[in-house]
C-alpha positions in Angstrom: 15.1 -10.1 -24.2 15.7 -6.4 -23.5 18.1 -6.2 -20.5 16.8 -2.7 -19.7 13.3 -3.9 -19.1 13.0 -5.4 -15.6 9.9 -7.3 -16.6 11.7 -9.0 -19.4 13.4 -11.1 -16.7 10.1 -12.5 -15.5 9.3 -16.0 -16.9 6.6 -16.2 -19.6 4.4 -18.2 -17.2 4.3 -15.5 -14.6 0.9 -14.4 -15.8 -0.6 -17.6 -14.4 0.6 -16.8 -10.9 -2.6 -14.9 -10.1 -4.8 -17.7 -11.4 -2.8 -20.1 -9.2 -3.3 -17.9 -6.3 -7.0 -17.6 -7.0 -7.5 -21.4 -7.1 -5.3 -21.9 -4.1 -7.5 -19.5 -2.1 -10.6 -21.1 -3.5 -9.5 -24.6 -2.5 -8.5 -23.5 1.0 -11.7 -21.7 1.7 -13.9 -24.5 0.2 -12.1 -27.3 2.0 -12.3 -25.3 5.2 -16.0 -24.9 4.9 -16.4 -28.6 3.9 -14.4 -29.7 6.9 -16.5 -27.5 9.2 -19.7 -29.0 7.9 -18.3 -32.5 8.4 -17.3 -31.7 11.9 -20.8 -30.3 12.6 -22.3 -33.5 11.2 -20.1 -35.7 13.4 -20.8 -33.6 16.5 -24.6 -33.8 15.8 -24.3 -37.5 15.3 -22.5 -38.1 18.6 -24.4 -35.7 20.8 -27.7 -35.2 19.0 -30.8 -35.8 21.2 -33.6 -35.9 18.6 -33.7 -38.9 16.3 -33.1 -38.3 12.6 -36.0 -39.0 10.1 -34.2 -42.2 9.0 -34.2 -43.5 12.6 -37.9 -42.8 12.9 -38.6 -44.8 9.7 -36.5 -47.7 11.0 -38.4 -47.6 14.3 -41.7 -47.6 12.5 -40.7 -50.5 10.2 -39.5 -52.5 13.2 -42.8 -51.9 15.0 -44.8 -53.0 11.9 -42.7 -56.2 11.6 -43.3 -57.1 15.3 -47.0 -56.4 15.0 -47.3 -58.6 11.9 -45.4 -61.4 13.7 -47.8 -61.3 16.7 -50.8 -61.2 14.4 -49.6 -64.2 12.4 -48.8 -66.2 15.5 -52.2 -65.6 17.1 -54.6 -65.0 14.2 -53.2 -66.7 11.2 -52.4 -65.7 7.7 -55.6 -63.9 6.7 -55.6 -61.3 9.4 -51.9 -60.7 8.8 -52.4 -60.1 5.1 -55.0 -57.6 5.9 -52.7 -55.8 8.3 -49.9 -55.8 5.6 -52.2 -54.2 3.1 -53.3 -51.6 5.7 -49.8 -50.5 6.7 -48.8 -50.2 3.0 -51.5 -47.6 2.3 -51.0 -45.3 5.3 -49.6 -41.7 4.7 -46.2 -43.1 5.9 -46.3 -46.5 4.3 -44.4 -49.5 5.4 -44.1 -52.3 2.8 -43.9 -55.8 4.2 -43.9 -59.2 2.5 -45.2 -62.5 3.9 -44.0 -65.8 2.6 -43.5 -69.5 3.6 -39.8 -70.4 3.5 -39.9 -74.0 4.9 -40.8 -76.2 7.8 -40.0 -75.8 11.4 -36.3 -76.3 10.8 -36.2 -73.0 8.8 -37.5 -71.1 11.8 -34.7 -72.6 13.9 -32.1 -70.8 11.8 -30.9 -67.5 13.3 -32.3 -64.3 11.7 -29.5 -62.1 10.4 -31.4 -59.1 8.9 -32.7 -56.2 11.0 -35.9 -56.0 9.1 -36.9 -59.7 9.0 -39.1 -61.8 11.3 -39.6 -65.6 11.2 -42.8 -67.1 12.8 -43.8 -70.8 13.1 -47.4 -71.2 12.4 -49.3 -74.4 11.5 -46.1 -76.4 11.2 -44.7 -74.1 8.6 -42.1 -71.3 8.9 -43.3 -67.9 7.7 -41.0 -65.0 6.9 -42.1 -61.4 7.2 -39.6 -58.9 5.7 -39.6 -55.2 4.9 -39.5 -54.4 1.2 -37.5 -51.4 0.1 -39.0 -49.6 -2.9 -37.5 -46.9 -5.1 -39.5 -44.3 -3.3 -38.1 -45.6 0.0 -34.6 -45.4 -1.3 -35.0 -41.8 -2.4 -36.7 -41.0 0.9 -33.7 -42.4 2.7 -31.0 -40.9 0.4 -32.3 -37.4 -0.5 -32.5 -36.1 3.1 -28.8 -36.9 3.3 -27.7 -35.6 -0.1 -29.7 -32.4 -0.3 -28.2 -30.6 2.8 -24.7 -31.7 1.9 -25.0 -30.8 -1.7 -26.6 -27.5 -0.9 -23.8 -26.8 1.7 -21.1 -27.7 -0.8 -22.6 -25.5 -3.5 -22.9 -22.6 -1.0 -19.3 -23.1 0.1 -18.1 -23.2 -3.5 -20.0 -20.0 -4.3 -18.6 -18.3 -1.2 -15.1 -19.5 -1.8 -15.2 -18.3 -5.4 -16.5 -14.8 -4.3 -13.9 -14.6 -1.6 -11.1 -15.6 -3.9 -12.2 -13.0 -6.4 -12.5 -10.4 -3.7 -9.0 -11.0 -2.5 -7.2 -11.5 -5.8 -8.7 -8.7 -7.9 -7.1 -5.8 -5.9 -3.8 -7.8 -5.9 -4.0 -8.0 -9.7 -4.7 -4.3 -9.9 -1.6 -3.6 -7.6 0.4 -5.9 -9.9 -0.7 -3.9 -12.9 0.2 -0.7 -11.2 3.7 -2.0 -10.4 4.1 -3.1 -14.0 3.2 0.4 -15.1 5.7 1.9 -12.7 8.4 -0.5 -14.1 7.6 0.8 -17.5 8.1 4.4 -16.4 4.5 5.5 -16.1 4.8 7.3 -12.8 1.4 9.0 -13.2 -0.5 5.7 -12.5 -2.8 5.8 -9.5 -4.9 3.0 -8.1 -6.1 4.3 -4.7 -9.2 5.9 -6.2 -10.5 2.5 -7.6 -13.6 1.6 -5.6 -12.6 -2.1 -5.8 -9.7 -1.3 -3.6 -11.5 0.5 -0.7 -11.1 -2.2 1.9 -9.1 -1.9 5.1 -5.4 -2.9 4.7 -5.7 -3.3 0.9 -6.8 0.3 0.6 -3.9 1.4 2.9 -1.6 -0.6 0.6 -3.1 1.2 -2.5 -2.6 4.5 -0.8 1.0 3.7 -0.1 1.4 2.7 -3.7 0.0 6.1 -4.9 2.3 8.0 -2.5 5.3 6.0 -3.8 4.2 6.7 -7.4 3.8 10.4 -6.7 7.2 10.6 -5.1 8.8 8.8 -8.1 6.9 11.2 -10.4 8.2 14.2 -8.4 11.8 12.8 -8.6 11.4 12.3 -12.4 10.1 15.9 -12.8 12.9 17.3 -10.6 15.5 15.3 -12.6 14.2 16.5 -15.9 13.9 20.1 -14.7 17.4 19.8 -13.2 18.9 18.7 -16.6 17.0 21.5 -18.4 17.9 24.2 -15.9 21.6 23.2 -15.6 21.9 23.2 -19.4 20.1 26.5 -19.6 22.4 28.1 -17.0 25.5 26.7 -18.6 24.4 27.8 -22.1 24.7 31.5 -21.4 28.3 31.6 -20.0 29.4 29.0 -22.7 27.9 31.2 -25.4 29.7 34.2 -24.0 33.0 32.2 -23.8 32.4 31.1 -27.4 31.9 34.7 -28.5 35.0 35.8 -26.7 37.1 33.1 -28.3 35.7 34.2 -31.7 36.7 37.8 -31.0 40.2 36.7 -29.9 40.7 34.7 -33.1 39.8 37.8 -35.1 41.9 40.1 -32.9 44.5 38.4 -30.6 45.6 41.7 -29.3 42.5 42.0 -27.2 43.5 39.0 -25.0 44.4 41.2 -22.0 41.1 43.1 -22.3 39.0 39.8 -22.6 40.9 37.9 -19.8 38.7 39.4 -17.0 35.5 38.5 -18.9 36.7 35.0 -19.5 37.7 34.6 -15.8 34.2 35.8 -14.7 32.3 33.4 -17.0 34.6 30.5 -15.9 34.0 31.4 -12.2 30.2 31.5 -12.9 30.3 28.0 -14.3 32.5 26.8 -11.5 30.0 28.2 -8.9 27.1 26.5 -10.7 28.8 23.1 -10.9 29.8 23.5 -7.2 26.2 24.2 -6.1 24.9 21.3 -8.2 27.4 18.9 -6.7 26.5 20.2 -3.2 22.8 19.7 -3.8 23.5 16.2 -5.3 25.4 15.1 -2.2 22.6 16.4 0.1 19.9 14.6 -1.9 21.7 11.3 -2.6 19.9 8.2 -1.3 23.2 6.5 -0.4 24.9 9.6 1.2 27.7 8.9 3.7 27.4 9.8 7.4 27.8 13.5 7.8 30.9 14.8 9.6 30.0 17.0 12.5 31.9 19.5 14.7 31.0 21.2 17.9 30.4 24.9 17.0 28.7 27.9 18.4 25.9 28.8 16.0 25.7 32.3 17.3 29.3 32.9 16.4 28.5 31.6 12.8 25.5 33.9 12.7 27.5 36.9 13.8 30.2 36.3 11.2 27.5 36.1 8.5 25.8 39.3 9.8 29.1 41.2 9.7 29.8 40.1 6.1 26.3 40.9 4.8 26.2 44.2 6.7 29.3 45.2 4.9 27.8 44.2 1.5 24.5 46.0 2.2 26.1 49.2 3.4 26.5 50.5 -0.2 22.7 50.6 -0.4 22.2 51.7 3.2 20.7 48.3 4.2 21.1 47.7 7.9 21.7 44.0 8.9 21.3 43.4 12.6 21.3 40.4 14.9 19.0 39.9 18.0 18.6 37.0 20.3 20.7 34.3 22.0 24.3 35.1 23.0 25.5 31.6 22.5 24.3 28.2 21.4 26.9 25.3 21.1 25.8 22.2 19.3 27.2 19.4 17.0 26.6 20.1 13.3 28.5 20.2 10.1 29.7 23.8 10.5 30.6 24.5 6.8 27.2 23.2 5.6 25.1 25.1 8.2 27.2 28.2 7.6 26.5 28.0 3.9 22.8 27.3 4.4 22.2 30.3 6.7 24.4 32.5 4.5 22.2 31.7 1.5 19.1 33.0 3.3 20.7 36.1 4.7 22.4 37.1 1.4 19.1 36.5 -0.4 17.4 38.9 2.1 20.1 41.6 1.5 20.0 41.1 -2.3 16.2 41.7 -2.6 15.9 44.3 0.2 15.2 47.8 -1.0 17.7 50.6 -0.2 17.4 52.2 3.2 15.8 49.1 4.7 16.6 46.6 7.4 17.3 42.9 7.6 16.8 41.5 11.0 18.3 38.1 12.1 16.9 36.6 15.3 18.0 33.3 17.0 16.6 31.8 20.2 15.8 28.5 21.8 12.2 27.4 21.6 11.5 24.3 23.6 13.5 21.4 22.0 14.5 23.5 19.0 16.9 26.4 18.1 15.0 28.7 15.8 16.7 31.2 13.4 14.6 33.8 11.6 15.6 36.2 8.9 13.1 39.1 8.2 13.6 41.6 5.3 11.5 44.5 4.0 11.7 43.5 0.4 8.8 42.9 -2.0 8.3 39.3 -0.9 7.0 36.7 -3.3 3.7 35.5 -4.6 1.9 33.3 -2.1 1.2 30.5 -4.6 5.0 29.9 -5.1 5.9 30.2 -1.5 6.7 26.5 -1.1 8.2 26.2 -4.5 11.1 28.5 -3.8 12.9 25.6 -2.1 13.0 23.6 -5.3 16.1 23.7 -7.5 16.3 26.6 -10.0 13.0 28.1 -8.7 13.1 31.9 -8.2 10.4 34.5 -7.7 8.5 35.6 -10.8 9.5 39.2 -10.3 13.3 38.5 -10.2 14.9 40.8 -12.8 16.7 39.2 -15.7 20.4 39.0 -15.0 20.1 39.0 -11.2 23.1 37.0 -9.9 22.4 33.5 -8.7 21.0 30.2 -10.0 18.1 29.4 -7.8 19.9 26.7 -5.9 20.7 28.4 -2.6 17.4 27.8 -0.9 17.3 24.2 -2.1 20.7 23.6 -0.6 19.5 25.3 2.6 16.4 23.1 2.9 18.4 19.9 2.4 21.2 21.0 4.7 18.8 21.6 7.6 16.9 18.4 6.7 20.2 16.4 7.0 20.4 17.7 10.6 16.7 16.7 11.2 15.6 20.3 11.0 13.5 22.2 8.5 13.1 25.5 6.8 9.9 27.4 5.9 9.0 30.7 4.4 6.2 33.1 5.5 4.7 36.3 4.3 4.3 38.8 7.2 1.3 41.0 7.3 3.5 44.1 7.1 5.2 42.9 3.9 8.6 41.4 3.2 9.6 37.8 3.6 10.3 35.8 6.8 12.5 32.8 6.6 12.4 30.4 9.6 15.2 27.8 10.1 14.8 25.2 12.9 17.3 22.8 14.3 16.5 20.3 17.0 18.5 20.7 20.3 
């Protein structure tokens, strides 16, 4: 058994579970229908007003026996035999038999049968009894059997269809879960027409959403590994080249020291940002430490730093809006998140332009916007810039940064129940809107 395969721990007989479920549902539905029919039969028997066909036959037979007894007592055997022949040939025949069973003592014996009469005539005891033929037996039995048999067959067909109806989508869900366990996150079952039914369809939709999320996580993980290795490869290659040069000419150590320190710092920054992003996206992250800070003070500090950096290209960084907003947040994390956005705006803003930061309370939110006059980005990748290692298509090669800043910003605000979004203003540039709940 492969310990890495979660399905390997399932017993070999697990495949029969669905069949057991099918027959369990079938039995429950069938027995329920059978019990309902039996209850209807009992209620009809107890409270029914109209006589059943069998009761009518019994009444007709009893009337024929009484008539034959009266005829025998008054008119004798001949007339009685004619009557017996006549009632046996009617559309609803009654078969009677007339026979001598003894003397007067025989007639003194109590009659036990419902369809028997004893008459004393001419000193002899005559017996008139109803004779049950094969046709009579079928006439009595079939009306009872046919409805019950038909009802049981109909109940069986209905139960079978209902069990199939309920267990087929469950089996499809089970197959989808097995595919997920095997790493096939592209499996989808919500589009199957067999699953379009109320709560089961909702369950299939939730399954597809879960599978899509798992596929996204897998894609992000793969891209993260690829991008981290790609970002590390360049400084490592340069370090390797520098070490090679130093081996050839150790006297250049002093000249190469600054280059080595720069590449090491670049790798340290990358590792730091990856670790920060990993902490923000971890499913089992610890409760975040919060402090009471004035967000406007943080914004003003960021504006001052970025204004100093942009002055060399005559980029004016200004702040407009609220004078103060005190709240409970992780100050370091929010500072870094906002700084990422403002530094990006300054980095891509053209010379002799403006970057405007605004902050104000809007209802139950505190909204921070950063507007630059840069080239903006393509509309089709507007949402993708918040993914790790995603940068605009027109970013020049060698531009500082790793494409992790906005991903960190997004998750930093999300960890405070806020959100970040990007817009393309009609006049150009890029508008970043960061929202925190009050």
